N, C-alpha and C positions, 0 to 999 in steps of 0.2 A: 778346521774347515769352517768357512763363513756360513752364516745363517742363510737359508734359502729365501728367496723373495716371496714364496708361498707362505712361509711361516710368519714372515713380517706382515704380509697383508692380512693373514688370519687374525693375528694378535691385534692389529690395528682395527679391523672390522669389529671384533669382540669389544674392544675399548669403546669405540664409537657407540655400539649398541648399548652397552652397560651405562655409559654416561648419558645418553639421550633418553633411555627409558623413563627415568624418574621425571624428567622434564615433560615428556609427552603425557605420562599419567597424571602428573599434577595439573596440566592444562585440562584434561578431560574431567578431572574431579572438581576443578574450580568451576567449570562450565555447568556441571550437573548440579553443584550446590547453589549457583546462582539461579538456575532454572527452578529448582525446588523452592527457594525462597520467594521467587516471583509468583509461582503457581500455588503456594501453600499446600504442597503436596506431601502431606504427613497425617498421621492419625490424629483425629479430633482431640483426644485425651492428652496429647503431647503438644497441643498448639502453642501454648505459651512458652514452652521450652525452646521450641524451634524459632519462634519470633525472637526471643532473647538471644539465641545463638546468632541469627542473621543481623540483629541490631549490634551485637558485640563485635562481629567481624566486618560489619560495613556493607552487607549485602542488601540490595533494594528489595522491597516486598510490595504487595498489592497496595499498601498505603503510601507508597513512594520511599524515597531514600530515607533510611533511619540513621 
């Protein structure tokens, strides 16, 4: 018996969702990281650690592009 079209559509839909979720999540994480580096939105005692992170990964900060 051939596979029903509903099964094929369901599997295809799940496949698209599973493949696109990391891409969408990555976009939002990237945007949040960029915003945090620009705003210096972190605890004072971790300031240098975060600036080093932003510099290492090429995110702009208040001082400009590092």
